[in-house]
N, C-alpha and C positions, 0 to 999 in steps of 0.2 A: 578576949579577942583571939588568943591562941586556941582556946577551947572551941570557938566557932570554926576556925580553920581545920582543926583536927576532926570535928564532926563532919564538916564538908568533905574532907578527904576520905573519911570512912564511908560516907554515903556514896560517893563516886566509885570507890573501890567495890562496894557492895553491888551497885548497879552493873558495873563492868563484869564482875564475877557471875552474876545472874544471867547476863546476856550471853556470855561465853558458854555457860552451862546449857542454855537453850539451843545454841548452835550445835553443840556436841550431841544433844539428844536428837536433833533433826538428822544429823549425819548417821547416828546409830540406827535410826528408823530406816534410812535408805539402805543400809547394809545388813539389816537383820534377816535371819533365815526366813524363807517362805513357809507359811503353815502348810501342813499336809492337805488340808481340805480346800486349798485355793485352786483356781483354775489352772495354775501352772503345774499342779501335781500330776502324777502319772495318770494317763487315760488308758482304759482297757477296752479293746474292740471285742465285743461279745461274740462276733462272728468268726474271729480268728484266734483269740487269746487261748493260752494254755489254761487248763483247769486250775493250776497253782496260782496263776496271775489273778484269776477271778477270786479265788480264796483269799489272796493277799489284801483284797479290799474289805475283808471282814465278812464275806459271804460264807455260810456254812458249807462244808465239803459236799454233802448230799445235794444241796441246792446248786452248787457250782457244777456238779456232774450233770444235773438235769438241764442246766443252761447250755452246757456243751452238747449234750445229746439232742437238744431241741433246735439246733441251728438249721438253717439261717434265719435271722430275724430281719424284718424290714426296718424296724426302728427299735430303739432301746426301751420305749414305753411298752412294747410287747411283753417284757418281763413281768409287768403288772397284769396286763390283760390275760396272759396265760397262767396267772397266779403262781409265778415262780418267786416273786418278791411282793411284799406288802407295799402299799402306797408310802408308808413311813420309811421303809427301807430304801425304796426307790428315790424318795426325796433327798435322803442323805447321800446317795451315791450318784445321782443323775449327772453331776458335773464331771464325774470320773469315768462315765460310761459312754461309749460310742457304738454304733452298729454300721460299720462301713459295708458298702455293697461291692460285690466283685465287679470288676470292669468287664463290660461286654466286648467280646472280641469281634472285630470286623471281618466278615467273610468276603473272600475275593471271588469274583466271577462265578457265582452259582455253586460254590463248593459247599 
């Protein structure tokens, strides 16, 4: 009889410990650092970024210079069509790249 009670208490303690561990794991996942390749990572505007910022993405120094020299770009995909990046390189970096367009100024009264 005592043995059954002890086994029951042990099983209940084991279940409680396991469930607390699961809750702690969920909390850790919520607060874990964001991976670098996520959408929250730094984005680089290829039309305005410094060459060093482009290089920081892992792009070769010579290619980064060509990107800077070839501005402006209508869209980030032009890096592939102009053969500055391979499709594989582009696919790895596309979430970190943007090609913002300059705002068009409004002219006043025929100026």
